[in-house]
Every structure is written in structure tokens, then in C-alpha cells.
C-alpha positions as CSV (number, residue, x, y, z in Angstrom):
1,X,89.4,90.0,74.4
2,X,86.1,88.7,75.9
3,X,87.8,88.1,79.3
4,X,89.2,91.7,79.4
5,X,86.3,94.0,78.6
6,X,84.1,93.2,81.6
7,X,86.8,94.7,83.7
8,X,86.1,98.1,82.4
9,X,83.0,98.3,84.6
10,X,84.8,96.9,87.6
11,X,84.4,99.7,90.2
12,X,81.5,101.5,88.6
13,X,79.2,98.5,89.4
14,X,80.7,97.3,92.6
15,X,79.2,97.6,96.1
16,X,81.4,98.4,99.0
17,X,81.7,97.0,102.5
18,X,81.4,97.5,106.2
19,X,83.2,95.1,108.5
20,X,83.8,94.6,112.2
21,X,86.5,92.9,114.3
22,X,85.4,90.0,116.5
23,X,87.0,88.9,119.8
24,X,89.5,86.7,117.9
25,X,90.7,89.6,115.7
26,X,88.9,88.3,112.6
27,X,86.8,90.6,110.4
28,X,83.3,89.9,109.3
29,X,81.7,92.1,106.6
30,X,78.6,92.9,104.6
31,X,77.8,95.2,101.6
32,X,76.6,98.7,102.5
33,X,76.9,100.8,99.4
34,X,77.8,101.4,95.8
35,X,80.5,103.8,94.5
36,X,79.8,107.5,93.9
37,X,81.6,110.4,92.3
38,X,82.9,113.3,94.3
39,X,83.2,117.1,93.8
40,X,84.7,118.2,90.5
41,X,86.6,121.0,92.2
42,X,84.9,123.7,90.1
43,X,81.7,123.9,92.1
44,X,80.0,121.2,90.2
45,X,78.8,118.5,92.5
46,X,78.5,114.9,91.3
47,X,76.6,113.2,94.1
48,X,77.3,109.6,95.1
49,X,74.8,106.8,94.4
50,X,71.8,107.0,96.9
51,X,73.0,103.9,98.7
52,X,76.4,105.5,99.4
53,X,74.7,108.7,100.7
54,X,72.4,106.9,103.1
55,X,73.6,106.2,106.7
56,X,73.9,102.7,107.8
57,X,71.0,102.1,110.2
58,X,71.5,99.9,113.3
59,X,69.2,97.3,111.9
60,X,71.7,96.6,109.1
61,X,74.7,96.1,111.3
62,X,74.3,92.4,111.7
63,X,77.5,90.6,110.7
64,X,77.9,87.6,108.5
65,X,79.3,84.3,110.0
66,X,83.1,84.6,110.8
67,X,85.2,83.3,107.9
68,X,87.1,80.0,108.5
69,X,90.7,80.7,109.6
70,X,93.1,79.9,106.8
71,X,96.6,78.7,107.4
72,X,99.2,81.4,107.8
73,X,96.6,84.2,107.7
74,X,98.2,87.3,109.4
75,X,96.2,89.0,112.1
76,X,96.6,92.3,110.2
77,X,94.8,90.9,107.2
78,X,91.6,92.9,106.5
79,X,89.1,91.2,104.2
80,X,87.4,93.8,102.0
81,X,84.0,92.8,100.7
82,X,83.2,94.3,97.3
83,X,80.0,93.6,95.5
84,X,78.9,91.2,98.2
85,X,82.0,89.1,98.2
86,X,84.6,88.7,101.0
87,X,88.2,87.9,100.1
88,X,90.9,86.9,102.6
89,X,94.4,86.4,101.2
90,X,97.7,85.6,102.9
91,X,101.3,84.7,101.9
92,X,102.0,81.0,102.6
93,X,105.2,80.6,104.7
94,X,108.3,79.6,102.7
95,X,106.3,79.1,99.5
96,X,106.1,81.4,96.4
97,X,102.3,81.7,96.4
98,X,99.4,83.4,98.0
99,X,96.4,81.5,99.4
100,X,92.9,83.2,99.3
101,X,89.4,82.3,100.2
102,X,86.4,84.1,98.7
103,X,82.9,84.0,100.1
104,X,79.6,85.5,98.8
105,X,77.3,86.3,101.7
106,X,79.2,83.7,103.8
107,X,79.0,81.0,101.1
108,X,82.2,79.8,99.4
109,X,82.5,80.6,95.7
110,X,83.7,77.8,93.5
111,X,84.8,77.5,89.9
112,X,86.5,80.9,89.6
113,X,89.2,81.3,86.9
114,X,90.3,85.0,86.7
115,X,92.6,86.7,89.1
116,X,94.9,89.8,89.0
117,X,97.8,91.1,90.9
118,X,97.6,94.9,91.5
119,X,101.0,96.6,91.9
120,X,102.5,100.1,92.0
121,X,101.2,103.6,92.6
122,X,99.5,103.5,89.2
123,X,97.6,100.4,90.1
124,X,98.8,98.1,87.3
125,X,96.6,94.9,87.0
126,X,98.5,91.8,85.9
127,X,96.6,88.5,85.1
128,X,97.7,85.6,87.3
129,X,96.8,81.9,87.4
130,X,94.2,80.9,89.9
131,X,94.3,77.2,91.1
132,X,91.6,75.7,93.4
133,X,92.7,74.2,96.7
134,X,91.2,70.7,97.2
135,X,89.1,70.2,100.3
136,X,89.0,73.9,101.1
137,X,85.8,75.3,99.5
138,X,86.2,78.7,98.0
139,X,90.0,78.6,98.4
140,X,92.6,79.2,95.7
141,X,96.3,79.5,95.4
142,X,98.1,82.0,93.2
143,X,101.7,81.5,92.3
144,X,103.5,84.8,92.4
145,X,107.0,86.2,92.3
146,X,106.8,88.4,95.5
147,X,110.5,89.0,95.8
148,X,111.2,92.6,96.6
149,X,107.6,93.6,96.9
150,X,106.5,95.4,100.0
151,X,102.8,95.0,99.3
152,X,100.4,94.3,96.5
153,X,96.7,93.6,95.9
154,X,94.9,90.5,94.8
155,X,91.7,90.8,92.8
156,X,89.5,87.8,92.1
157,X,86.6,88.1,89.6
158,X,83.5,86.4,90.7
159,X,81.1,87.7,88.0
160,X,81.8,89.4,84.7
161,X,81.8,92.9,86.3
162,X,82.6,92.3,90.0
163,X,85.7,91.5,91.9
164,X,86.9,91.1,95.5
165,X,90.1,92.7,96.4
166,X,92.5,92.1,99.4
167,X,95.8,93.8,100.1
168,X,98.9,91.8,101.1
169,X,101.3,93.7,103.3
170,X,104.0,92.6,105.8
171,X,102.7,94.9,108.5
172,X,101.4,98.4,109.2
173,X,99.5,100.5,106.6
174,X,99.7,99.9,102.9
175,X,102.5,101.5,101.0
176,X,99.9,102.5,98.4
177,X,98.2,104.8,101.0
178,X,98.1,108.3,99.5
179,X,97.4,109.8,103.0
180,X,100.1,111.0,105.4
181,X,100.1,109.4,108.8
182,X,96.7,107.6,108.2
183,X,97.4,105.8,111.5
184,X,98.0,108.9,113.6
185,X,101.2,107.4,114.8
186,X,103.6,110.3,114.2
187,X,102.7,113.0,116.8
188,X,104.6,112.1,120.0
189,X,102.9,111.5,123.3
190,X,105.1,112.4,126.3
191,X,106.3,109.5,128.5
192,X,103.6,108.8,131.1
193,X,101.0,110.8,129.2
194,X,98.0,109.3,127.4
195,X,97.1,112.1,125.0
196,X,98.6,114.9,123.0
197,X,96.6,118.0,121.9
198,X,98.0,120.6,119.4
199,X,96.6,123.4,117.2
200,X,96.0,122.6,113.6
201,X,98.8,124.0,111.4
202,X,100.7,123.3,108.2
203,X,103.2,121.3,110.3
204,X,100.9,118.3,110.3
205,X,99.1,116.8,107.3
206,X,95.8,116.4,109.2
207,X,93.9,119.7,109.8
208,X,91.1,120.5,112.2
209,X,88.3,123.1,112.5
210,X,85.7,123.3,115.3
211,X,82.2,122.1,114.2
212,X,79.0,124.0,114.3
213,X,77.9,122.2,117.5
214,X,81.2,122.6,119.4
215,X,81.5,124.9,122.4
216,X,84.3,126.9,120.9
217,X,84.1,130.6,120.3
218,X,83.5,131.7,116.6
219,X,86.8,131.8,114.8
220,X,88.6,129.5,117.2
221,X,91.4,127.4,115.7
222,X,91.0,123.6,115.5
223,X,92.6,121.3,117.9
224,X,93.8,117.8,117.0
225,X,93.8,115.2,119.8
226,X,95.8,112.0,119.5
227,X,95.5,109.4,122.3
228,X,96.6,105.9,123.2
229,X,95.0,103.0,125.1
230,X,95.9,104.6,128.5
231,X,93.0,107.0,128.1
232,X,89.9,106.1,130.2
233,X,87.3,104.7,127.9
234,X,89.6,104.4,125.0
235,X,90.3,101.3,122.9
236,X,93.0,98.6,122.8
237,X,95.5,98.7,120.0
238,X,94.2,98.0,116.5
239,X,96.3,96.1,113.9
240,X,99.6,97.1,115.5
241,X,98.6,100.7,115.9
242,X,99.4,102.4,119.2
243,X,97.6,105.8,118.7
244,X,94.4,107.1,117.1
245,X,92.4,110.3,116.7
246,X,89.5,111.4,118.9
247,X,87.1,113.9,117.3
248,X,85.8,115.4,120.5
249,X,88.8,117.5,121.7
250,X,89.0,120.9,123.4
251,X,88.7,124.5,122.3
252,X,91.9,126.3,121.4
253,X,91.7,128.9,124.1
254,X,92.3,126.1,126.7
255,X,91.6,128.7,129.5
256,X,87.9,128.1,129.7
257,X,88.4,124.3,129.2
258,X,85.5,124.2,126.8
259,X,85.0,121.0,124.9
260,X,85.1,121.1,121.2
261,X,83.8,118.7,118.5
262,X,86.2,118.8,115.5
263,X,86.0,118.2,111.8
264,X,89.4,116.7,110.9
265,X,90.5,116.4,107.3
266,X,93.3,115.8,104.9
267,X,93.7,116.5,101.1
268,X,95.6,114.1,98.8
269,X,96.7,114.4,95.2
270,X,94.9,112.0,93.0
271,X,94.4,111.3,89.2
272,X,91.0,112.5,87.9
273,X,88.8,109.8,86.6
274,X,90.6,107.1,88.6
275,X,88.8,105.0,91.2
276,X,90.0,105.0,94.8
277,X,89.3,102.8,97.8
278,X,88.7,104.7,101.1
279,X,89.2,102.6,104.2
280,X,89.1,103.6,107.9
281,X,88.3,102.2,111.3
282,X,85.8,103.7,113.8
283,X,84.9,103.1,117.4
284,X,82.8,104.7,120.2
285,X,84.8,105.9,123.2
286,X,83.2,104.2,126.1
287,X,82.6,105.5,129.7
288,X,80.2,108.1,128.2
289,X,76.8,106.6,129.3
290,X,74.1,107.1,126.7
291,X,75.4,110.4,125.5
292,X,75.3,110.8,121.7
293,X,78.5,110.2,119.7
294,X,78.1,110.3,116.0
295,X,80.1,111.0,112.9
296,X,79.8,112.1,109.2
297,X,82.5,111.0,106.8
298,X,82.8,112.9,103.5
299,X,84.9,112.8,100.3
300,X,85.0,116.2,98.6
301,X,81.8,117.1,100.4
302,X,79.9,114.0,99.4
303,X,78.8,111.9,102.3
304,X,80.2,108.3,102.5
305,X,78.9,107.5,105.9
306,X,76.6,109.1,108.5
307,X,76.1,107.1,111.7
308,X,75.7,107.1,115.4
309,X,78.9,105.7,117.1
310,X,77.5,102.9,119.2
311,X,80.1,100.1,118.7
312,X,82.8,100.2,121.4
313,X,84.9,97.7,119.4
314,X,86.7,98.8,116.2
315,X,84.7,98.5,113.0
316,X,86.3,98.7,109.5
317,X,84.6,100.6,106.7
318,X,85.4,100.6,103.0
319,X,84.0,102.6,100.1
320,X,84.9,103.1,96.4
321,X,84.9,106.6,95.0
322,X,85.7,108.1,91.6
323,X,87.9,111.2,91.6
324,X,86.9,114.0,89.2
325,X,89.6,116.4,90.1
326,X,93.3,116.5,91.0
327,X,92.6,116.3,94.8
328,X,90.4,114.3,97.2
329,X,89.6,115.8,100.6
330,X,88.6,113.3,103.3
331,X,86.6,114.7,106.3
332,X,85.7,113.1,109.6
333,X,83.2,115.3,111.6
334,X,82.0,114.6,115.1
335,X,78.3,115.5,115.4
336,X,77.4,114.2,118.8
337,X,77.5,115.9,122.2
338,X,80.6,118.1,122.8
339,X,81.7,116.6,126.1
340,X,85.2,115.3,125.5
341,X,83.9,111.9,124.6
342,X,83.8,111.4,120.9
343,X,84.2,109.0,118.0
344,X,87.7,107.4,117.6
345,X,89.2,107.1,114.1
346,X,92.2,105.1,113.0
347,X,93.9,103.5,110.0
348,X,92.6,105.9,107.3
349,X,93.6,104.8,103.8
350,X,93.2,106.2,100.3
351,X,94.3,103.6,97.8
352,X,94.5,104.1,94.0
353,X,92.6,101.4,92.1
354,X,93.4,102.9,88.7
355,X,91.3,104.2,85.8
356,X,90.5,100.6,84.9
357,X,92.6,97.4,85.1
358,X,95.7,98.0,83.0
359,X,96.1,94.4,81.8
360,X,99.5,92.9,81.4
361,X,99.6,89.3,80.3
362,X,101.2,87.0,82.9
363,X,104.5,85.5,82.0
């Protein structure tokens, strides 16, 4: 039983990560916050830990050294650093096992013995065998029966109460994602066009409302703007994605042509007291000179991230939250100048990590 009990504190003591994509498509990451609780739904606010509330200042955005490239690592693999550790896992071609490398502040972690496979919408944790790989520091192999599985998570413990988690998926967004169209791929863009703009309505899972600093008239309806890489100053495709959201759109009257910063949100059904991983990618739309682009990200009203959007390459962010009600509402609000150049958002995910690891002994 000694090996199981430390897992009860897994997410409540973990830090979370921020990562960026380098020119080779690899992610580098560093710890930026600890988990926090979100609104209970009855007006009672359980605020996140101070480190989760605080914005990430530019002085803290220096990245760790790029992880060594492992064999057969898919380009869509996103290492998620939790508690200071960075884990990268990949399926090994034609072999029934997963190979992982785990680093702590860029240094390989040796001598680890506990690992788990996370499966299903209920986030069931099953103990698996962890075997060190000779001559590859910090690398391990895990023999798994992956037949018929579309995706799953791997968690490796590196202290009694901390773990690093990576998700294995063939391509696209994780099947565990509780959000609808987190990649903003569903709204069609007409042939030859570069954007689509439409009023917020029940027809689409994401909703929008003009922000306080938009140029829209009071009471205006929200506009959702989806764009592709053909837009001037937009981004290249990210992890197989072809479209993304821009938060600086236009006002609903369209006649005046006023620009309008938007708050875009979606609610998802969750299980109270469970922990959830929130992941998303952000970028600054370029060709905007030195004008301010900035964003606030919230979960049920609690700030996860407040930052100026200065990086014109995609950056990946990850946080752990605890749900205290039956729904989680994720919000992305543009707070920069309303001038049609705003923060870009893509690959938004909400993944159930469970109440605590539901241990099932390995066969």
C-alpha cells in the first residue's frame, strides 16, 4: 500500500507548465504554476493558488534546452511538464511498447520505477512496468497492449507525490477532450477565402461576447472569427490543424466596420472534485507593429493566465484545475487594442485526470 497512497496528492501538489515550439517542431517547457480550484457554481469562489493567478512575465519565458529527439517520436507529441518534469512518449514502430524520456529542468531522471497507463473517460490509472533503456539517460520502455486503443496517457512518478504525464494519440486532438471543436476546424471557410465570421449562437459550441474595450455598441452580439494561414500576419499550421480562432474580430453590425475584441468561451460537463488538465496554444498575430495584443484565460472566472501576446510562434500552455461543480467554463478574452489584429488560439483541450488514480494492478 505504501506505493499507492502518495498518488492521492498527485494533482493537488503538482505544478503546471508552459511550453513553446521551436523551429524543428519540438516543444520546450518550464513550470509556471500550481493547480487551483474554480468556482463552485453557487457564487462561492475558490481562488486558484497565487502562482496560478499571476501572469507569466516576459522575464520568465526563457525556455529549457530542447529535449533530445527520441526514435519514432511523432511531430504531434506535446511534452507536458508537471511539477518541473518534462515527459515525451511515443509508440515504437511495429513493437508492443511505448518509449518515454523524462527530464527535470533539462536533466534526465534515472532510477524511476512507477508508471501508469491512463485510459477511458473516467481516467482509470493502471500500474504498468517501467524498464530503463540502456545508453539513453532518462529513457524508459513500457510494454503495453495498445490494440484497439485510440489514445491513452502515460504517467511516470518521479517523486512520491509528483508525476509527469504525456498523451499518446495517433493524430489530431485527444479523444479524451471534453470540449467540442477545440481545434476550431468545423466552421467552413469558403474556397479562396481566408476567414469566416459568424454571429455567436447555439448552433456552435463556442460562444462570443464583445469585451469592455471593444468598439462595439452596447448590447451587440458576439462575432466568432475563424481563419487559416492565408490571412496576412497569421500563423502556419499547428500540429495538423488548418484553422484557428482570432480574438479581435468585428462588431455584429458590420455596417460601420468597427473592430471588436471578443471574449470566446465554452462550457463542458465535468465531475465535481475531479482534476482536469487545461491545454491550449496561443500566438500573436504579426503585421501589427508594436500595438498591444494581450489575453486573459479563465476557468469558471478564475484566471489561469494573463499575458501580453508577444510571441509570433505558437506556444503551448498547460494547467491543472479542480472542478467543484458539474460544469467548467473556459474563457479566452482579448484585452489589447481593438484593431482587427488579436491573439490567436488553437488546440484547446479539457482532459479528465480523475478524482485520484484509480489503481488497477497490472496483469
